[in-house]
C-alpha positions in Angstrom: 6.0 36.2 8.7 4.6 33.2 6.8 5.6 29.6 7.5 7.1 29.4 4.0 9.2 32.5 4.4 10.5 31.2 7.8 11.8 28.1 6.1 13.3 30.0 3.2 15.2 32.3 5.6 16.5 29.2 7.5 17.8 27.7 4.2 19.6 31.0 3.4 21.2 31.2 6.8 22.2 27.6 6.8 24.1 28.0 3.5 25.9 31.1 4.8 26.9 29.4 8.0 27.8 26.2 6.3 25.2 24.2 8.3 24.3 20.8 6.8 20.6 20.9 5.7 19.0 17.4 5.6 18.2 16.3 2.1 16.1 13.4 0.7 17.7 10.1 -0.2 19.5 10.2 -3.5 17.2 7.4 -4.7 14.5 10.1 -5.1 14.6 13.5 -6.8 15.2 16.5 -4.6 12.0 18.0 -3.2 10.3 20.9 -5.0 10.8 24.4 -3.5 7.3 24.3 -2.2 7.9 21.0 -0.4 11.3 22.2 1.0 9.7 25.4 2.2 7.2 23.4 4.2 9.8 21.2 5.9 9.9 21.3 9.7 12.7 21.4 12.1 13.3 18.3 14.2 11.7 19.7 17.3 8.6 21.2 15.7 5.4 19.2 15.3 4.1 18.5 11.8 0.7 19.7 10.8 -1.2 16.7 9.6 -4.4 16.1 7.7 -6.1 12.7 7.8 -8.5 11.5 5.2 -10.5 8.9 7.1 -10.7 8.8 10.9 -11.9 5.3 11.9 -10.9 1.7 11.5 -7.5 1.5 9.8 -7.5 5.3 9.6 -7.6 5.5 13.4 -4.7 3.1 13.6 -2.7 5.4 11.4 -3.8 8.4 13.4 -2.6 6.6 16.6 0.8 5.9 14.9 1.3 9.6 14.2 -0.3 11.1 17.4 3.0 12.8 18.3 2.1 15.4 15.7 -0.5 18.2 15.3 -3.7 17.2 13.5 -5.2 20.3 11.9 -7.7 18.7 9.5 -9.9 15.6 10.0 -11.9 14.4 7.0 -14.5 11.7 6.8 -17.7 11.1 4.9 -19.4 9.7 8.1 -20.4 12.5 10.4 -20.7 10.1 13.4 -17.1 9.0 13.0 -16.0 12.5 12.5 -17.7 13.8 15.6 -16.0 11.1 17.7 -12.6 11.9 16.2 -13.2 15.6 16.8 -13.6 15.0 20.5 -10.1 13.6 20.6 -8.7 16.4 18.5 -10.8 19.4 19.4 -8.5 22.0 17.7 -8.6 20.3 14.3 -11.1 21.5 11.6 -13.5 18.9 10.2 -14.4 18.2 6.6 -16.5 15.7 4.7 -14.8 16.4 1.4 -11.0 15.8 1.2 -10.6 18.3 -1.6 -11.6 21.1 0.8 -9.3 19.8 3.5 -6.3 19.8 1.1 -7.0 23.4 0.0 -5.5 24.5 3.2 -2.0 26.0 3.1 -0.8 25.0 6.5 -0.6 21.2 6.0 2.8 19.5 6.2 1.7 15.9 5.4 -1.3 13.8 4.6 -2.6 10.4 5.8 -4.9 8.7 3.2 -6.9 5.9 4.9 -10.0 5.5 2.8 -11.5 2.6 0.9 -9.3 1.4 -2.0 -11.1 3.3 -4.7 -10.4 6.7 -3.1 -6.7 6.2 -2.5 -5.4 7.5 -5.8 -7.5 10.6 -6.2 -6.7 11.8 -2.7 -3.0 10.9 -2.7 -2.5 12.4 -6.2 -4.0 15.7 -5.1 -1.7 15.8 -2.1 1.4 14.9 -4.1 0.7 17.5 -6.7 0.6 20.0 -3.8 4.1 18.8 -2.8 2.9 17.1 0.4 4.3 13.9 1.9 1.8 11.1 1.8 1.1 8.0 3.9 -1.4 5.9 2.1 -3.1 2.6 3.1 -2.5 -0.6 1.2 -3.0 -1.6 -1.5 -1.6 1.7 -2.8 -4.5 2.0 -5.3 -7.6 0.4 -6.7 -6.2 -0.2 -10.2 -2.9 -1.0 -11.9 -3.0 2.3 -13.8 -3.5 4.3 -10.7 -0.5 2.6 -9.0 1.7 3.7 -11.9 0.4 7.3 -11.7 1.1 7.6 -8.0 4.6 6.1 -8.5 5.4 8.7 -11.1 3.8 11.6 -9.2 5.8 10.7 -6.0 9.0 10.6 -8.1 8.3 14.1 -9.5 7.2 15.5 -6.1 10.3 14.2 -4.4 8.6 14.0 -1.0 8.6 11.2 1.6 5.9 8.6 0.9 4.9 5.4 2.7 2.3 2.7 1.9 0.6 1.3 4.9 2.0 -2.3 4.9 3.2 -1.7 8.4 4.7 -5.2 8.8 7.5 -4.0 6.5 9.0 -2.2 9.5 9.1 -5.1 11.8 12.2 -6.9 13.1 11.0 -10.3 11.9 10.5 -9.3 8.3 13.9 -7.6 8.2 15.6 -10.7 9.7 14.0 -12.8 6.9 15.1 -10.4 4.2 18.6 -10.5 5.6 18.7 -14.3 5.7 17.4 -14.7 2.1 19.7 -12.0 0.7 22.7 -13.4 2.6 22.2 -16.8 0.9 21.3 -18.8 4.0 19.1 -21.1 2.0 20.9 -20.6 -1.3 19.4 -19.2 -4.5 15.6 -19.0 -4.4 13.5 -19.9 -7.4 10.2 -20.8 -5.8 8.0 -19.0 -3.3 4.5 -19.9 -1.9 2.4 -17.3 -0.1 -0.9 -18.4 1.5 -3.4 -16.5 3.6 -6.4 -18.0 5.4 -9.8 -16.5 5.0 -11.8 -15.2 2.1 -14.9 -13.1 1.5 -16.7 -12.4 4.7 -20.0 -11.1 3.5 -22.7 -12.1 1.0 -23.4 -8.7 -0.6 -26.6 -7.4 -2.0 -27.4 -4.5 -4.3 -30.1 -2.0 -3.5 -32.6 -0.7 -6.2 -33.0 2.6 -4.5 -30.5 5.0 -2.9 -31.2 5.8 0.8 -28.0 6.4 2.6 -28.0 7.6 6.2 -28.4 11.3 6.6 -25.0 11.5 8.4 -23.1 10.1 5.4 -21.9 12.1 2.4 -22.5 9.2 0.1 -21.8 11.0 -3.2 -18.3 11.8 -1.9 -17.9 8.2 -0.6 -18.7 6.9 -4.1 -16.1 9.3 -5.6 -14.8 8.1 -9.0 -16.4 4.6 -8.8 -19.6 3.7 -10.7 -22.6 4.9 -8.8 -24.3 2.2 -6.8 -27.3 2.8 -4.5 -26.3 2.6 -0.8 -26.3 -0.8 0.8 -24.7 -1.6 4.1 -23.2 -4.8 2.6 -21.0 -2.6 0.4 -20.3 0.2 2.8 -18.0 0.4 5.9 -15.5 -2.5 5.8 -17.6 -4.6 3.4 -16.6 -2.5 0.4 -13.4 -4.5 0.1 -15.4 -7.5 -1.3 -16.8 -5.6 -4.2 -14.8 -4.9 -7.4 -16.3 -1.4 -7.6 -14.6 -0.3 -4.4 -12.1 -3.0 -3.3 -9.9 -5.9 -4.5 -11.0 -8.8 -2.3 -8.7 -10.9 -0.2 -5.9 -10.6 -2.6 -6.0 -6.8 -2.5 -6.5 -6.7 1.2 -3.5 -8.9 2.2 -1.3 -9.2 -0.9 0.7 -6.1 -0.1 1.4 -7.5 3.4 2.4 -11.1 2.7 3.9 -10.7 -0.9 5.9 -7.8 0.5 8.3 -10.2 2.0 9.4 -12.1 -1.1 9.1 -8.9 -3.2 11.6 -7.3 -0.9 13.9 -10.2 -0.2 14.2 -11.3 -3.8 14.4 -7.8 -5.3 11.3 -8.4 -7.5 9.6 -5.7 -9.5 7.3 -6.4 -12.4 6.2 -10.0 -13.3 6.6 -11.4 -16.8 3.4 -13.5 -16.7 0.4 -13.7 -14.3 -2.4 -16.2 -14.1 -5.2 -16.1 -11.5 -7.9 -18.7 -10.9 -10.4 -19.2 -8.2 -13.9 -19.9 -7.0 -16.5 -17.4 -5.9 -17.5 -19.7 -3.0 -20.5 -17.6 -1.8 -24.0 -16.6 -2.9 -23.6 -12.8 -2.7 -23.9 -10.3 -5.5 -20.4 -9.3 -4.9 -18.1 -11.2 -7.2 -14.7 -11.2 -5.3 -13.6 -14.8 -4.9 -13.4 -16.6 -1.6 -10.8 -19.0 -3.0 -7.9 -18.0 -5.2 -4.6 -19.0 -6.6 -2.3 -16.7 -8.6 0.9 -17.7 -10.3 3.5 -15.0 -11.0 6.7 -15.5 -13.0 9.6 -13.1 -12.7 12.7 -13.0 -14.9 16.3 -13.0 -13.8 17.4 -9.9 -11.9 21.2 -9.2 -12.1 22.7 -12.3 -10.6 19.4 -13.6 -9.2 17.6 -16.5 -10.8 14.0 -16.4 -12.2 11.3 -16.7 -9.6 7.9 -18.5 -9.6 5.7 -17.1 -6.8 2.2 -18.5 -6.1 -0.4 -16.8 -4.0 -3.3 -18.8 -2.3 -6.2 -17.7 -0.1 -9.4 -19.0 1.3 -7.9 -22.2 2.6 -6.1 -23.1 -0.6 -2.5 -23.9 0.1 0.5 -25.5 -1.6 0.7 -29.3 -1.5 2.2 -30.4 1.8 1.7 -27.1 3.5 -0.2 -28.8 6.4 3.1 -29.9 7.9 4.0 -26.3 8.6 0.8 -25.8 10.7 0.4 -22.2 9.5 -2.9 -20.6 8.5 -1.0 -17.8 6.7 2.7 -17.9 5.7 5.4 -17.3 3.2 7.6 -20.2 2.2 10.9 -19.6 0.3 12.3 -22.7 -1.4 16.1 -22.3 -1.9 18.7 -24.7 -3.4 20.0 -25.4 0.1 16.9 -25.2 2.3 13.5 -23.6 3.0 12.6 -20.6 5.0 9.1 -20.3 6.5 7.9 -17.0 7.8 4.7 -15.1 8.9 4.3 -11.7 10.5 6.1 -12.5 13.7 8.1 -15.8 13.3 10.5 -17.5 11.0 12.1 -21.0 10.8 14.8 -22.5 8.6 14.7 -26.1 7.2 18.1 -27.0 5.7 18.8 -29.8 3.3 20.8 -32.7 4.5 24.4 -31.8 4.9 23.7 -28.1 4.8 24.1 -25.7 7.7 22.4 -22.4 8.3 25.1 -19.8 8.9 24.4 -16.9 11.2 23.7 -13.5 9.5 24.9 -10.2 10.8 22.0 -7.6 10.7 22.5 -4.9 8.2 19.0 -3.4 7.7 17.8 -0.5 9.8 15.2 -1.2 12.5 12.8 1.7 12.6 10.7 2.4 15.7 7.6 2.0 13.6 6.4 2.3 10.0 4.7 5.6 10.9 7.6 7.1 12.7 9.9 6.1 9.8 7.7 8.2 7.6 7.7 11.1 10.0 11.5 11.0 10.4 11.8 11.1 6.6 9.7 14.3 6.5 12.0 15.9 9.1 15.4 14.8 8.0 15.2 13.0 4.6 16.0 9.5 5.8 14.5 6.8 3.5 11.2 5.0 4.0 11.0 1.3 3.4 7.7 1.2 1.5 8.0 4.4 -0.5 5.9 4.6 -3.6 8.8 3.7 -5.8 8.7 0.3 -4.1 5.0 0.1 -3.2 3.8 1.1 -6.6 5.3 -2.0 -8.4 4.3 -4.2 -5.5 0.7 -3.0 -5.8 0.7 -3.5 -9.6 1.9 -7.0 -9.2 -0.8 -7.9 -6.6 -3.6 -6.4 -8.6 -2.6 -8.1 -11.8 -3.8 -11.3 -10.2 -7.3 -9.9 -10.0 -7.1 -8.8 -13.7 -6.3 -12.4 -14.8 -9.1 -13.8 -12.6 -11.6 -11.4 -14.0 -10.6 -12.5 -17.5 -11.5 -16.1 -16.7 -8.1 -17.2 -15.6 -6.3 -15.9 -18.7 -2.5 -16.1 -18.5 -1.4 -12.5 -18.9 1.8 -11.6 -20.7 2.8 -8.3 -19.0 4.6 -5.4 -20.7 5.4 -3.3 -17.6 7.2 -0.6 -19.5 4.1 0.2 -21.6 1.6 -0.8 -18.9 0.0 -3.3 -21.3 -1.2 -6.9 -21.4 0.1 -7.9 -24.8 -2.0 -11.0 -25.3 -5.4 -9.9 -24.0 -6.8 -6.5 -25.1 -9.8 -7.1 -22.9 -7.5 -6.6 -19.9 -7.5 -2.8 -20.5 -10.9 -2.4 -18.8 -9.5 -3.8 -15.6 -6.1 -2.1 -15.7 -7.7 1.4 -15.9 -11.4 2.1 -15.5 -13.3 5.2 -16.6 -13.9 7.6 -13.7 -17.4 8.7 -12.8 -18.3 12.1 -14.3 -16.8 14.9 -12.4 -13.8 13.0 -11.1 -10.3 12.9 -12.5 -6.9 11.6 -11.5 
């Protein structure tokens, strides 16, 4: 009997017996029949496919090792061979489309360079498969909206890989801000140390290593001859494949104010910076992005500023933090990073203790696995991660337009005062590739 029929029979028997069958959170549509048929019982291991097997991909594999990996995919045969030794029963692929053609996959991990996130995740979602995708969710603003919509239609558990979202410290900070410990918050500063780590070069001729499926690695991006300064890891500092320091860390650090202040789409965005290096890659080493958000229900407007490369808000040196988030409330300030937080109250004000009310998942990965099994919610599902990614990437759009202040029409996915922004919101895919 097929896996799907087994599940269908279980559902029928459960209805007859009056057994409660776990459902997805009401915040998302019910899963498609195909997705429901592929659900697993709590004691059965999930069959996972991973697209990418090294670096961040391996961290995601490690976080889901409790399950059964049936498909390993990577364009680098050396990396794939190493992963195969750890999972000898899994089949190997150098083209994710062939891996996803299988009918025994329960969920998919997407841990590729930014420019491949959307095509791979979209294919999985259209097949009704739960997806865990690395941050930023996509390479472009348009792709983020597409994945947000596809996830809603598929009704399957999704999670973006900003794993700090699941930590106790982040949740404590959210609880303090939302409980009003420092009063209404109208100003937030987010700064991250470090900038572009390589001075990239372009090759005139294409000579990729024999063990690399380079055409598949390029995917929908413009074709560029192979050069190690734009390949493994280094791709993140090229607009063709990545989104620079802002794209790399924005979904980690801006996640905290985005969550705590219930932000969604900004009203205006302006990004300025300095390249700060001599490479042919144009992602800036130094950057400042100002985002303005309107009122949300009973919450005041918010002005949030991002800084990287050593740029910081005035007076930040007193906090002695290379990277941090600073909430400025009417009654005090709250400083936080990945693992710590500290409150500075105004004279005469007292920080009141806050009773925890958010869940504390065992890990970001396990939260996603639990959602697949029993329908519990995920913290960074695509309904949340999509708008967060859009917000982050709009900073790069403004920077690439010479620091133009963008007036953002989120409903229509349009910059109303700069038609030239369209080329950066959505780029044309290379021939043979579609979303």
